C-alpha positions as a Python dict, from the first residue, in 0.01 Angstrom:
ca = {
    (1, 'X'): (0, 0, 0),
    (2, 'X'): (-287, -214, 127),
    (3, 'X'): (-215, -520, 336),
    (4, 'X'): (-571, -653, 327),
    (5, 'X'): (-614, -1023, 267),
    (6, 'X'): (-802, -1120, -48),
    (7, 'X'): (-1066, -1387, 14),
    (8, 'X'): (-962, -1706, -166),
    (9, 'X'): (-1298, -1748, -338),
    (10, 'X'): (-1467, -1495, -564),
    (11, 'X'): (-1827, -1533, -677),
    (12, 'X'): (-1897, -1287, -959),
    (13, 'X'): (-2241, -1240, -1113),
    (14, 'X'): (-2351, -998, -1377),
    (15, 'X'): (-2668, -884, -1549),
    (16, 'X'): (-2920, -603, -1566),
    (17, 'X'): (-3192, -601, -1299),
    (18, 'X'): (-3416, -402, -1538),
    (19, 'X'): (-3409, -657, -1822),
    (20, 'X'): (-3627, -949, -1717),
    (21, 'X'): (-3435, -1275, -1688),
    (22, 'X'): (-3102, -1094, -1728),
    (23, 'X'): (-3139, -1023, -1355),
    (24, 'X'): (-3064, -1389, -1271),
    (25, 'X'): (-2690, -1330, -1217),
    (26, 'X'): (-2726, -1043, -968),
    (27, 'X'): (-3022, -1215, -799),
    (28, 'X'): (-2816, -1529, -748),
    (29, 'X'): (-2535, -1315, -606),
    (30, 'X'): (-2771, -1149, -360),
    (31, 'X'): (-2875, -1489, -224),
    (32, 'X'): (-2517, -1618, -207),
    (33, 'X'): (-2399, -1297, -42),
    (34, 'X'): (-2662, -1347, 229),
    (35, 'X'): (-2584, -1719, 265),
    (36, 'X'): (-2211, -1657, 314),
    (37, 'X'): (-2231, -1320, 493),
    (38, 'X'): (-1944, -1276, 735),
    (39, 'X'): (-1741, -1559, 582),
    (40, 'X'): (-1394, -1413, 519),
    (41, 'X'): (-1316, -1681, 259),
    (42, 'X'): (-1587, -1573, 13),
    (43, 'X'): (-1627, -1242, -169),
    (44, 'X'): (-1932, -1172, -384),
    (45, 'X'): (-1917, -909, -659),
    (46, 'X'): (-2175, -809, -917),
    (47, 'X'): (-2195, -568, -1207),
    (48, 'X'): (-2399, -506, -1521),
    (49, 'X'): (-2136, -680, -1735),
    (50, 'X'): (-1782, -810, -1726),
    (51, 'X'): (-1529, -542, -1811),
    (52, 'X'): (-1154, -545, -1863),
    (53, 'X'): (-1083, -400, -1517),
    (54, 'X'): (-1252, -701, -1355),
    (55, 'X'): (-942, -904, -1444),
    (56, 'X'): (-782, -746, -1137),
    (57, 'X'): (-1057, -897, -919),
    (58, 'X'): (-910, -1242, -999),
    (59, 'X'): (-571, -1156, -847),
    (60, 'X'): (-495, -1362, -536),
    (61, 'X'): (-796, -1594, -572),
    (62, 'X'): (-787, -1972, -543),
    (63, 'X'): (-1124, -2027, -715),
    (64, 'X'): (-1376, -1817, -906),
    (65, 'X'): (-1744, -1885, -971),
    (66, 'X'): (-1901, -1678, -1249),
    (67, 'X'): (-2283, -1653, -1258),
    (68, 'X'): (-2487, -1525, -1553),
    (69, 'X'): (-2820, -1566, -1729),
    (70, 'X'): (-2819, -1740, -2068),
    (71, 'X'): (-3057, -1797, -2357),
    (72, 'X'): (-2845, -2082, -2491),
    (73, 'X'): (-2782, -2317, -2200),
    (74, 'X'): (-2976, -2625, -2095),
    (75, 'X'): (-3254, -2568, -1843),
    (76, 'X'): (-3245, -2514, -1554),
    (77, 'X'): (-2871, -2428, -1565),
    (78, 'X'): (-2535, -2544, -1699),
    (79, 'X'): (-2200, -2560, -1525),
    (80, 'X'): (-1877, -2540, -1724),
    (81, 'X'): (-1511, -2495, -1648),
    (82, 'X'): (-1387, -2190, -1837),
    (83, 'X'): (-1037, -2125, -1961),
    (84, 'X'): (-853, -1816, -2079),
    (85, 'X'): (-913, -1742, -2447),
    (86, 'X'): (-921, -1430, -2658),
    (87, 'X'): (-1254, -1402, -2839),
    (88, 'X'): (-1459, -1140, -3020),
    (89, 'X'): (-1589, -1001, -2689),
    (90, 'X'): (-1236, -881, -2610),
    (91, 'X'): (-1293, -576, -2833),
    (92, 'X'): (-1638, -484, -2701),
    (93, 'X'): (-1754, -310, -2385),
    (94, 'X'): (-1889, -643, -2250),
    (95, 'X'): (-1655, -940, -2214),
    (96, 'X'): (-1690, -1316, -2183),
    (97, 'X'): (-1537, -1491, -1881),
    (98, 'X'): (-1281, -1648, -2117),
    (99, 'X'): (-1170, -1308, -2251),
    (100, 'X'): (-1153, -1168, -1897),
    (101, 'X'): (-931, -1458, -1794),
    (102, 'X'): (-708, -1390, -2096),
    (103, 'X'): (-667, -1028, -1983),
    (104, 'X'): (-561, -1166, -1643),
    (105, 'X'): (-297, -1383, -1815),
    (106, 'X'): (-176, -1087, -2023),
    (107, 'X'): (-149, -860, -1718),
    (108, 'X'): (-17, -1105, -1460),
    (109, 'X'): (190, -1339, -1677),
    (110, 'X'): (48, -1645, -1499),
    (111, 'X'): (-255, -1870, -1537),
    (112, 'X'): (-574, -1746, -1374),
    (113, 'X'): (-729, -1933, -1083),
    (114, 'X'): (-964, -2220, -1172),
    (115, 'X'): (-1291, -2068, -1291),
    (116, 'X'): (-1638, -2220, -1316),
    (117, 'X'): (-1935, -2065, -1496),
    (118, 'X'): (-2295, -2123, -1390),
    (119, 'X'): (-2523, -2021, -1677),
    (120, 'X'): (-2885, -1999, -1563),
    (121, 'X'): (-3146, -2048, -1834),
    (122, 'X'): (-3355, -1740, -1907),
    (123, 'X'): (-3602, -1665, -2184),
    (124, 'X'): (-3721, -1303, -2154),
    (125, 'X'): (-3472, -1017, -2147),
    (126, 'X'): (-3700, -723, -2229),
    (127, 'X'): (-3635, -385, -2069),
    (128, 'X'): (-3869, -310, -1781),
    (129, 'X'): (-3993, -668, -1743),
    (130, 'X'): (-3961, -870, -1422),
    (131, 'X'): (-3790, -1210, -1428),
    (132, 'X'): (-4019, -1485, -1559),
    (133, 'X'): (-4161, -1752, -1328),
    (134, 'X'): (-3971, -2020, -1519),
    (135, 'X'): (-3642, -1830, -1483),
    (136, 'X'): (-3701, -1791, -1109),
    (137, 'X'): (-3746, -2169, -1082),
    (138, 'X'): (-3418, -2211, -1270),
    (139, 'X'): (-3257, -1965, -1030),
    (140, 'X'): (-3370, -2173, -732),
    (141, 'X'): (-3211, -2485, -880),
    (142, 'X'): (-2888, -2301, -961),
    (143, 'X'): (-2876, -2152, -611),
    (144, 'X'): (-2893, -2494, -449),
    (145, 'X'): (-2607, -2614, -667),
    (146, 'X'): (-2400, -2297, -608),
    (147, 'X'): (-2442, -2307, -229),
    (148, 'X'): (-2323, -2668, -223),
    (149, 'X'): (-2033, -2589, -458),
    (150, 'X'): (-1914, -2293, -250),
    (151, 'X'): (-1939, -2494, 73),
    (152, 'X'): (-1741, -2785, -78),
    (153, 'X'): (-1471, -2555, -212),
    (154, 'X'): (-1452, -2386, 128),
    (155, 'X'): (-1394, -2724, 292),
    (156, 'X'): (-1116, -2802, 44),
    (157, 'X'): (-961, -2459, 106),
    (158, 'X'): (-965, -2518, 482),
    (159, 'X'): (-796, -2856, 447),
    (160, 'X'): (-515, -2730, 222),
}
């Protein structure tokens, strides 16, 4: 049995680096991972998509920040609080944050930690394309917000 301490904050980004603006989630994670390197209170994880087993990554967390690219959000990015809910993505190989949080509730029998989603506006998701210049500008804006958010949450975590 492992006795390792789980960092209180999880930052989880997903997307496909080979599909144009879909790379925004992992790219944001790379920058945040570098910005908070060595900080034991923050863990950064990325994957191609959310999957049911990622519900276990929420165990023991105090806060979670999800990061993804979106065709449907306001530019440059949108921030929303997400809550557990079963939706159509629950039965597919790729899940929404809400469905993932519902799996956490079903497995753990308790509410998930507070979760925030940063959706970064993208426009081109074609295979083999690089991220668009506009999406990279949106990424820069989202990164500034995310760095401030993580730092503020860290301060709150230290004071509690």
